[in-house]
C-alpha positions, -999 to +999 in steps of 0.1 A: +394-286+576+430-275+579+440-250+606+449-217+591+478-211+614+489-237+640+512-216+662+518-179+662+544-156+679+530-133+706+528-097+695+557-077+712+536-045+710+514-057+739+544-054+763+563-026+746+571+006+767+562+042+756+596+049+739+594+016+720+558+024+709+568+059+698+599+049+678+587+014+668+617-002+685+597-033+692+600-042+655+638-043+655+640-081+660+618-086+629+642-064+608+671-085+621+654-117+609+645-100+576+681-090+571+694-125+577+668-145+557+635-144+539+605-139+562+579-166+563+544-168+577+555-181+611+577-150+616+546-128+618+532-117+651+498-128+663+470-103+657+461-081+687+430-094+706+411-061+698+419-066+661+405-101+657+380-105+628+354-123+650+355-096+677+354-066+652+327-082+630+303-090+658+308-055+673+299-038+640+271-063+632+255-055+665+255-018+657+241-025+622+213-048+635+203-020+660+203+005+631+181-018+610+156-023+637+156+014+646+150+023+609+121-002+607+105+016+637+110+051+621+098+038+587+130+049+570+159+032+551+187+020+574+220+039+572+252+019+573+272+051+578+253+057+611+261+022+623+298+028+615+299+061+633+281+046+663+306+018+665+339+038+661+334+075+668+350+075+703+383+060+694+384+080+662+377+114+678+407+109+702+429+108+671+417+143+663+438+156+692+469+144+674+459+163+643+453+194+663+488+194+679+505+185+646+489+212+625+494+237+654+531+229+655+533+234+617+519+269+620+543+279+649+574+270+629+573+299+603+571+324+632+604+313+646+618+310+611+609+347+607+627+356+639+659+338+627+658+356+593+652+389+612+684+383+631+703+381+597+685+411+583+696+433+612+729+414+618+752+430+643+782+408+652+787+427+685+751+421+697+754+390+720+718+392+732+704+390+696+727+360+690+715+343+722+679+349+711+687+335+677+700+303+692+668+300+713+647+304+681+668+278+663+663+254+693+625+259+693+625+254+655+644+221+661+620+210+688+590+217+666+607+196+638+612+167+662+576+169+675+564+167+639+587+137+631+572+117+660+535+129+661+529+126+623+538+089+623+520+080+655+488+097+641+490+079+607+497+045+624+466+048+646+443+060+618+455+032+595+448+007+623+413+023+626+408+018+588+420-018+591+396-026+619+366-011+599+377-031+568+380-064+587+347-059+604+330-051+571+345-082+554+333-104+583+297-090+578+299-094+540+309-130+542+283-137+569+257-122+547+269-142+517+263-174+536+227-163+543+217-150+509+185-164+495+186-177+460+166-148+447+192-125+461+220-146+445+203-139+412+206-101+419+243-103+424+272-124+411+302-141+427+324-115+409+305-086+425+307-101+460+345-107+455+347-071+442+330-058+474+357-077+494+386-067+472+379-031+462+351-015+481+362-023+516+397-010+508+382+025+506+379+024+544+417+021+547+420+053+527+391+074+541+401+070+577+436+085+569+422+118+556+388+122+573+402+145+601+415+169+576+379+178+567+378+201+598+416+205+603+420+220+568+396+250+572+407+256+608+444+257+598+435+280+569+419+305+593+449+304+617+473+310+589+453+338+575+454+356+609+492+352+610+496+364+574+476+395+582+499+402+611+529+398+588+519+415+555+485+431+562+457+432+537+478+418+508+474+383+523+437+384+513+447+382+476+465+349+483+437+336+504+412+345+477+432+324+452+432+295+478+395+298+482+390+298+444+413+268+440+396+247+467+361+244+450+379+239+417+398+209+433+367+195+449+349+198+415+377+179+399+374+154+428+337+149+423+341+146+385+368+121+392+346+099+414+318+099+389+343+087+362+356+061+388+322+046+393+317+044+355+352+028+352+344+003+380+313-008+360+333-014+328+360-031+348+334-054+364+321-064+330+356-070+316+367-091+345+335-112+345+339-118+307+376-126+313+366-151+340+343-168+315+370-169+288+395-185+312+370-211+325+357-219+291+390-218+272+389-254+261+355-249+244+367-215+229+398-233+214+378-263+201+353-240+185+381-217+172+363-188+187+394-169+199+390-140+175+354-134+186+364-132+222+395-111+214+372-086+197+348-086+227+375-081+253+393-054+231+360-036+228+353-037+266+389-027+274+387+003+249+356+016+267+373+011+301+406+028+290+388+059+277+372+064+311+405+056+329+423+082+308+396+108+316+398+102+353+436+100+351+438+134+335+416+148+362+438+132+388+469+147+370+453+181+371+446+177+409+482+166+416+497+194+395+474+219+412+488+207+445+523+213+434+517+247+417+490+261+440+514+275+466+534+291+437+503+309+423+492+320+458+527+334+467+529+351+433+495+368+437+503+377+474+536+394+466+525+411+434+496+426+454+521+435+482+545+454+460+518+470+439+503+484+471+537+502+476+553+479+501+589+469+501+599+432+500+622+419+528+636+385+533+618+378+566+584+388+550+591+366+520+601+334+538+576+337+567+549+340+541+564+312+520+566+290+551+531+298+563+517+289+529+539+258+529+526+247+563+490+250+551+497+237+516+498+200+524+466+201+545+445+225+524+456+216+489+462+179+492+447+163+524+415+183+523+407+176+486+418+140+492+394+138+522+366+150+499+376+125+472+380+096+496+348+104+514+328+105+481+344+072+471+336+057+505+300+069+503+296+050+470+313+019+485+291+021+517+260+024+495+271-007+475+278-027+507+246-015+523+226-027+492+243-060+495+236-063+533+199-055+527+194-083+501+169-110+511+182-138+533+172-174+532+139-177+550+139-196+583+147-232+577+123-260+580+132-271+615+154-302+617+142-321+647+169-338+668+173-374+656+160-390+688+125-385+674+110-402+643+126-390+611+104-383+581+102-361+550+066-350+544+057-327+515+021-318+509+005-297+482+037-276+477+039-249+451+071-229+448+086-202+425+122-194+419+112-161+403+082-145+421+074-124+390+070-155+369+035-167+362+044-204+360+055-220+392+087-240+394+069-267+414+032-272+415+010-292+439+037-317+449+030-343+476+050-372+489+062-388+521+095-407+527+102-427+558+134-443+572+146-472+550+129-459+519+144-448+487+125-422+466+137-420+430+128-388+412+129-389+374+118-366+346+131-347+315+155-318+316+140-287+333+113-308+350+121-294+385+140-323+400+168-303+415+141-277+426+123-305+445+155-312+465+160-275+471+125-272+486+133-300+510+166-282+518+147-249+524+166-232+496+135-228+474+108-208+493+074-223+490+044-201+482+020-226+497+018-261+510+036-278+538+072-291+540+079-311+571+115-323+576+125-342+608+161-352+609+196-341+599+201-336+562+231-346+540+231-332+505+250-341+473+249-314+447+246-321+409+277-301+402+303-316+426+318-291+450+352-294+467+369-267+488+406-259+493+420-285+517+430-322+517+407-349+503+403-361+538+392-328+551+367-326+522+352-359+533+353-353+571+338-318+567+344-309+603+336-343+617+360-363+639+382-388+620+373-424+629+395-448+609+371-477+606+341-457+596+362-436+572+376-467+555+340-481+550+329-448+534+360-448+511+351-484+500+314-477+495+322-446+474+348-465+452+375-441+461+402-465+473+419-470+439+418-432+432+433-423+465+462-448+459+469-430+426+472-396+443+506-385+454+498-381+491+467-403+492+438-387+510+461-360+524+466-346+489+457-310+489+430-301+464+414-267+458+409-238+436+379-256+422+395-290+427+417-287+397+435-320+404+404-342+405+384-355+376+346-348+375+339-384+386+363-382+415+348-350+427+314-365+425+325-395+447+342-372+472+310-353+474+290-385+480+316-397+506+312-364+525+275-370+527+278-407+538+304-399+565+281-373+581+258-402+592+228-380+587+191-391+588+180-378+554+200-380+521+193-358+492+213-370+462+211-348+431+221-371+402+255-383+417+257-413+393+258-393+360+295-383+363+308-419+366+310-448+343+286-478+343+309-500+365+315-474+392+279-462+390+267-498+397+292-500+426+279-467+441+243-477+438+246-511+452+272-507+479+266-470+489+230-461+482+214-496+488+236-510+515+253-482+535+222-459+534+196-487+536+182-475+570+181-438+559+156-417+541+171-413+506+158-391+478+177-398+446+174-377+415+186-398+386+185-404+348+197-440+352+165-459+348+181-493+353+182-486+391+145-478+395+138-515+405+155-509+438+135-478+447+107-479+473+088-452+454+092-435+420+082-399+414+079-387+378+081-349+373+073-328+342+072-290+341+073-289+379+042-311+382+039-346+395+030-369+365+029-401+384+040-416+417+041-452+427+063-483+431+081-500+403+056-529+402+026-504+400+043-488+370+047-521+352+010-529+358-004-495+348+014-491+315+013-453+318+023-432+287+054-410+291+051-396+256+041-362+268+073-360+289+094-350+259+088-312+262+113-294+284+112-262+304+136-239+322+151-254+353+166-238+383+196-216+381+229-231+392+255-214+413+281-202+388+317-209+394+338-179+403+373-166+402+396-184+426+427-172+444+457-154+433+491-171+441+523-152+437+548-166+413+581-148+407+601-146+376+625-117+373+627-092+344+653-066+343+641-032+356+652-016+324+632-040+302+601-030+322+608+007+320+613+004+283+578-010+281+564+018+303+582+047+288+574+051+252+582+089+250+611+093+273+629+123+258+599+146+258+587+135+292+621+139+308+627+172+292+594+186+306+603+172+341+636+190+343+623+223+329+595+223+354+617+216+384+642+244+374+613+269+370+599+257+404+632+264+423+641+296+403+608+312+412+616+311+449+652+320+443+642+351+423+621+363+453+651+357+476+674+376+452+648+404+449+646+408+487+684+408+490+688+435+463+661+456+480+678+450+514+712+461+499+697+493+485+681+500+519+714+497+537+733+519+512+707+547+513+704+544+550+741+550+552+735+587+543+699+595+551+668+575+562+652+570+527+641+537+511+649+535+475+629+509+455+643+485+429+631+485+393+597+469+399+588+462+362+620+442+357+618+421+389+580+415+386+583+407+349+609+380+355+589+367+385+557+365+365+574+346+337+589+320+361+555+315+377+537+310+344+565+285+334+561+266+367+523+263+363+524+254+326+552+228+328+537+214+360+504+206+344+519+193+311+542+170+331+513+155+350+492+149+320+521+135+300+531+110+327+495+097+330+491+095+292+523+075+287+518+051+316+481+044+309+489+037+273+517+014+283+492-004+305+468-007+276+496-021+253+507-047+280+471-057+286+465-064+249+498-083+246+490-104+277+455-112+265+468-122+230+494-143+247+468-160+269+446-168+239+474-184+221+487-204+251+482-242+250+455-258+272+482-272+295+489-236+307+453-234+320+455-268+336+486-258+355+475-223+365+443-220+385+417-196+372+422-172+401+459-168+394+454-159+358+424-137+366+445-119+392+468-107+364+438-091+346+422-077+377+446-067+404+478-063+383+463-044+354+443-024+380+476-013+396+490-004+362+459+016+351+454+034+383+480+032+411+513+030+392+508+063+372+497+081+403+525+068+426+551+073+399+541+109+393+540+115+430+574+100+435+588+120+405+575+154+417+587+149+453+621+134+442+628+165+420+618+188+448+641+170+473+669+174+448+660+211+445+660+215+483+694+199+487+708+218+458+697+252+473+711+243+507+745+233+492+745+265+471+738+287+502+761+269+527+787+249+507+802+232+537+769+215+544+781+189+519+804+175+547+776+163+570+754+156+540+777+128+528+774+106+560+736+115+562+733+103+526+752+071+533+730+065+564+699+070+543+710+045+516+719+019+542+686+024+560+667+021+527+684-011+517+680-025+553+643-016+552+635-029+517+649-063+525+622-068+552+596-046+535+595-067+503+589-099+523+562-082+543+545-070+511+548-105+497+532-121+528+505-095+527+497-105+492+498-142+497+477-141+529+451-120+511+445-147+484+430-173+507+404-148+519+391-145+483+395-182+476+375-191+507+347-167+497+346-179+461+346-215+472+319-209+498+297-193+473+300-223+449+292-247+477+266-225+494+238-251+493+261-278+506+274-256+534+239-247+545+226-282+542+252-295+566+247-265+589+284-257+584+279-219+582+295-212+616+325-234+608+331-217+575+327-183+592+354-193+617+376-203+589+370-170+571+378-151+603+410-172+607+421-163+571+413-126+578+433-127+611+463-142+592+460-113+566+456-088+594+489-100+609+507-093+576+488-060+571+497-049+606+534-056+599+531-037+566+517-006+584+542-007+613+574-015+592+567+015+569+562+037+600+594+024+615+612+035+584+594+069+581+602+079+617+639+072+610+639+091+577+622+121+593+649+120+620+676+123+592+656+154+579+654+168+614+693+165+617+695+183+583+673+212+596+694+214+628+726+216+608+713+244+585+697+263+614+728+262+637+753+262+608+739+294+594+741+311+628+778+300+632+785+314+597+763+345+602+789+368+586+792+349+553+755+344+544+727+369+539+691+368+551+676+358+517+699+328+514+692+316+549+655+321+544+656+301+512+677+273+527+658+270+560+623+273+545+632+246+519+647+224+546+615+226+566+595+213+536+618+183+536+601+171+567+575+146+555+583+152+519+616+133+520+602+102+537+572+103+514+594+105+484+615+075+496+584+055+505+568+063+471+601+051+454+597+018+473+560+017+464+569+022+427+593-007+430+565-028+445+541-018+418+567-029+392+561-064+405+526-061+389+543-050+356+567-079+359+538-103+365+520-090+335+551-091+313+556-127+324+523-135+308+530-116+276+557-141+267+540-175+272+547-206+252+524-205+221+503-231+203+509-238+167+498-209+144+460-206+138+465-205+100+494-215+077+502-203+042+492-237+027+456-239+038+434-270+031+408-267+003+376-249+015+354-280+010+378-302+031+370-327+045+345-342+021+345-377+034+355-374+071+379-404+071+402-403+101+434-423+104+454-427+136+489-439+128+509-450+159+497-420+179+513-412+213+498-383+233+509-364+264+496-331+278+531-319+284+567-327+273+576-342+307+541-357+314+531-393+312+517-407+279+479-408+281+476-424+246+501-451+237+507-464+201+471-459+190+465-471+154+430-471+140+410-463+109+376-445+111+359-447+077+338-420+062+303-416+077+311-443+104+295-439+139+321-449+164+315-453+202+345-448+225+343-465+259+366-473+288+367-466+325+376-432+340+412-422+330+413-447+301+422-419+276+388-413+260+389-375+263+426-375+255+418-390+221+396-360+214+424-337+226+448-353+202+424-349+174+419-312+181+456-308+188+450-293+223+486-305+227+508-318+199+505-356+193+534-378+183+527-401+154+503-391+126+466-383+124+452-379+089+418-365+080+409-371+043+446-376+034+457-343+050+481-345+080+465-326+108+498-313+121+505-296+087+476-272+088+467-242+110+448-249+143+418-229+132+416-246+098+415-279+117+392-271+146+366-252+125+361-283+105+351-305+134+321-300+157+321-309+193+293-313+219+314-311+251+311-329+284+304-297+304+282-274+283+295-239+284+274-208+276+289-173+278+275-140+291+260-122+261+230-129+239+218-163+228+226-152+192+262-146+202+263-180+219+251-198+188+269-177+161+296-155+174+308-144+140+273-136+126+277-163+098+241-174+099+206-159+093+180-156+120+160-183+101+189-207+104+193-200+141+156-206+148+156-238+127+185-251+148+167-243+180+135-260+167+155-291+159+167-293+195+133-284+209+145-252+225+125-228+203+097-224+228+120-218+257+139-191+238+107-175+225+095-171+261+126-149+269+119-112+268+144-104+240+142-138+224+176-144+205+189-111+219+182-118+255+213-113+277+222-146+294+231-148+331+267-154+342+278-187+325+243-192+312+231-202+346+195-193+339+193-225+318+195-260+332+225-282+324+204-302+300+192-271+281+228-258+279+237-292+264+209-287+238+224-253+229+257-270+222+239-295+199+223-265+181+258-251+176+269-283+160+239-284+137+247-249+126+283-257+118+274-285+094+308-302+096+317-336+083+331-347+117+311-346+149+326-355+183+303-360+213+322-361+247+299-377+273+274-350+263+244-368+277+258-376+312+237-349+329+205-352+309+175-374+314+169-404+291+142-384+271+167-356+263+193-382+257+170-399+232+163-366+216+200-358+212+207-393+198+178-390+174+189-356+161+225-369+157+212-399+136+190-376+115+212-345+111+246-362+110+238-393+090+263-382+063+290-374+089+316-393+108+306-393+145+328-402+175+309-406+207+324-409+242+298-425+264+292-437+300+258-450+291+263-480+268+228-479+254+237-446+237+264-462+216+253-498+212+239-491+177+273-476+166+291-491+135+321-498+157+332-496+193+366-485+204+376-499+239+404-480+255+422-490+287+452-471+303+457-452+270+459-482+248+434-494+221+423-528+235+394-536+212+380-521+180+352-539+162+314-539+157+295-540+190+278-574+183+312-590+173+327-578+206+297-591+226+301-626+210+336-628+226+330-635+263+366-625+271+363-590+256+363-560+279+332-547+262+313-579+269+323-576+306+312-539+307+278-548+293+273-577+317+280-554+347+247-536+339+226-565+350+209-593+331+179-575+317+199-544+305+227-567+290+201-588+271+184-557+257+217-542+246+228-574+230+196-577+211+199-541+198+235-548+188+225-579+170+197-562+150+220-533+140+247-558+130+223-577+107+208-545+093+243-533+084+258-566+071+227-585+058+202-558+049+181-582+028+172-604+059+143-587+075+137-593+112+103-593+128+093-559+140+106-556+176+092-522+184+058-520+200+038-492+184+015-469+202-019-475+187-029-439+184+000-424+165+023-452+152+051-440+174+070-463+198+053-461+232+074-441+256+066-466+284+080-494+262+112-475+258+112-469+296+105-506+302+132-518+278+157-496+295+149-512+328 
């Protein structure tokens, strides 16, 4: 396995001094590098020792284990929350002190602001003492501002680190649990759900830790502010506090409603992404069946349900955000209306002390406190989901593997086992056998007999309900569906073992991999991964086998490794690898290749989980046992379903304007509302200031003569004030809802465009882009556009307009402030540009280092049995921790670089506050109290708000990358149209004649030709077998026929050129039984007939034909039973039979069979062949085959080699020519098999060409029923 990171830079934070830690100076070298060039992974600093995944995971796991055992003692359910608190409470409580100091400082600020305004109200140029005091107050105000600038970012840095630690620890535990899940538990969850826990649920910990302290700080601060307000304006403050108290439950209600919508949305999103995963993995089949429209309808339906929930939750979120921005306005309005109606006189100091006090509490009480409630409720749901996962059943204690110094043996006695404990029929029943070193046990039987289940019992994967399984020795296991993980071919074979050249070369030779490795660009150092996209099925199977052989284990469990390879390679693997290399080992081989049974020490025949017969090859020949009853098939074990892989960033730039044009479909209305709202927002405060100044002017005039206070016209001032408040609230809410509406609808439009574009993309696109990358667009990027982008954009917009308002007011009050503002503005823009250069790279690194974490999880879940069989859990856990540490390095930089920037932005704001405070004192004679109050109170709100606004602007820019990535997929290269104007006649093709005229075929314009100058005629109703070794171009011929890529040359079907009709018109008229049978989540009915074109009777008839009727009737909902993910509750053979049923239903003139019987037993193979002869007698049939006995009775054989048509004639004619490739292929099967095949070919040849000559009957009949004896078939095959 490849090391995740070879060498890492030491973390400078470990040796940084206090000043450097406070101002994040230790990051300066990184910013210098980021300014000069693009940052790469090796520029990142190593993760701090206390933040390592292994350390954090083990610490939390310890607390969880204690909690579980304590809960068992107390007979209660264990609480994951308790375990988390126990593990982290000390370090987290310390951070509460930061909160206390910060919030305390915020409350003190308005008091000193009031003192400064007082100085202006009672301004006396001759009073030096008052001026001296005013300077002291201004200094204290400045110090408070600086304390806030520093403390705020230190606090948030530390709480985000706490969130990161909790998330990393939880991921470690989830992965560790995933490796231990029992197969019953795997049935209760899906790969998608586990990936979701790791991608979505754990992220809630990053968010909840940031706000948790405000649950107590909010109420405490509210009490302190109430006391200060009482001292300032008396009983009137209670009116404002009452509004606050009313607003809080309203906000928390909205928060709770929101979280209930979120959990519903999450469920819809899960279903959509799971379906999307199936569409992407099964895209070849969907295209060949022309089922795109059916899936488009399905995804559109799912998306519509999801969007309606997203819109509801978005509107709630919009209301919450709007309430945050207008709450303080409503509170101040109610407070001062009450104040003047009680007969009090408004003064500037009262107004702005009250405004500032409410301002100080506004953020905490109306944003952080509700956010804390919302995040806690979200975290509770996530903790519950994670807890349920952590409490799933684990694999029971393994059958002990004795050290190999003792005697190795596999002994199974009277074993009965159930996959599903609720089922009445056991998977395996009363099985007994013993295998010793040097013995080969061959296990045969029909589809669904329990062959793979037998191996899983020996592995310890299938829990036995009774009986004894005794396994002494180290196990190596080869799974039926080959598994490779991300890494080089060599690391896949070594699998953690040391590289020994001589032994390695022997294994490569035994597993017939040498030629394949020579063809790969970097030989065995070629990186494969994301489900091994670069290897063929046969190559993957051989890499799997090589891995097992290299382990040098004592016991080999081989689950049908010979099916995925052609006859020649199969023979090589059996003779050189299984019989020679493993001849001293215990080997249990599940196989459908009956020709190899001669070499087996024992043969075990299974049917319906029971042992029909056991013995040696010779004993079978003597006993003449009847296999006739073996035809009936049952459900077999559930396979591990493939899962989404890993996202990889690819960049292609779109202009910002083109993206915004997509996003903003109603710009004029939206922008108008924005501006009106912001003007009303500022005017409301300005009116209070104006009112106070007018009142103050009146006081001074009247006081000039006698000590009387004359009041302003209350109705006029209060009326205007009320109007402005209503406008602020109304436009604030409308603005929020409008932004969410526009952006969520844009997301919906782009999703639909992208999905349509994906459906119309050629197959090449899916070959070049791993599933994970495409799926990432539909999950993460669309998730950002649905959820985070509208929220972040609205947040940015509101704060940006407020910042403009603040600066505008300050300039209006003290015009000369423009002079220092210009250099501050330049400094800000330079700083932002300098920061974004590094920040973008850090964000990119965070994204690319996150992908391997998910890839590794998905890959591990696919190869779970293999990992456990080789006892490689610990190694994979270490690899996962290494991936996590690499991501933590990037995440840590992401946190610290944004704090570096924020501290500097708040420093700019602090300078701005200092300039206003001291500037207004210097210009005391030219400004009045109301103006100073307005400018200073606004400037104080700039602290925090300005840096938040700038960071949100950067965040919006980052989110636009998601929009770019989605837009990139809305404009993909398209296949030819599905339908043209000139459509073929409805009854076309009537004959099914196919003509290939000088056809060249390549999967891409720049790719190599995989078919070269192919010319052939396939007559109506002809049965043609297509053979050739791996990579000869057999499947490419089918791809050319279905136009999965456009062929050069001409292909005619019944005199119509295939390139001149629409793809759907072409593909609907041909049926295919594919190599890998694909079923989709949904009902069996939908899988057979997605467009509801057939009656139930027709569906049942088709299922009866393929002998699946009984299996389907046993399902709870029969045809309407929902299938498991990718149909994994059916065995591979049964899935293949469903594909045959689809072909029977379609009733097309042309049938193509692509190695369809590679994974099924001879009995099912026989059944499929028989049905094809019966049902498709009037059709043209093309069969690609590994097993030559399935196509020996064809009318013609097409032999392909390196993309060229080498031979094309009747099988018997080809066999007469000893130089022919086909003759050589048949001879490689062994004398007996070759003789049997030649005889069959001869009889078929005479039957076709000389029907009058009757041959003697060569089929032995079973006396009882006149049917050929199954044993005879078995014997002939041998």
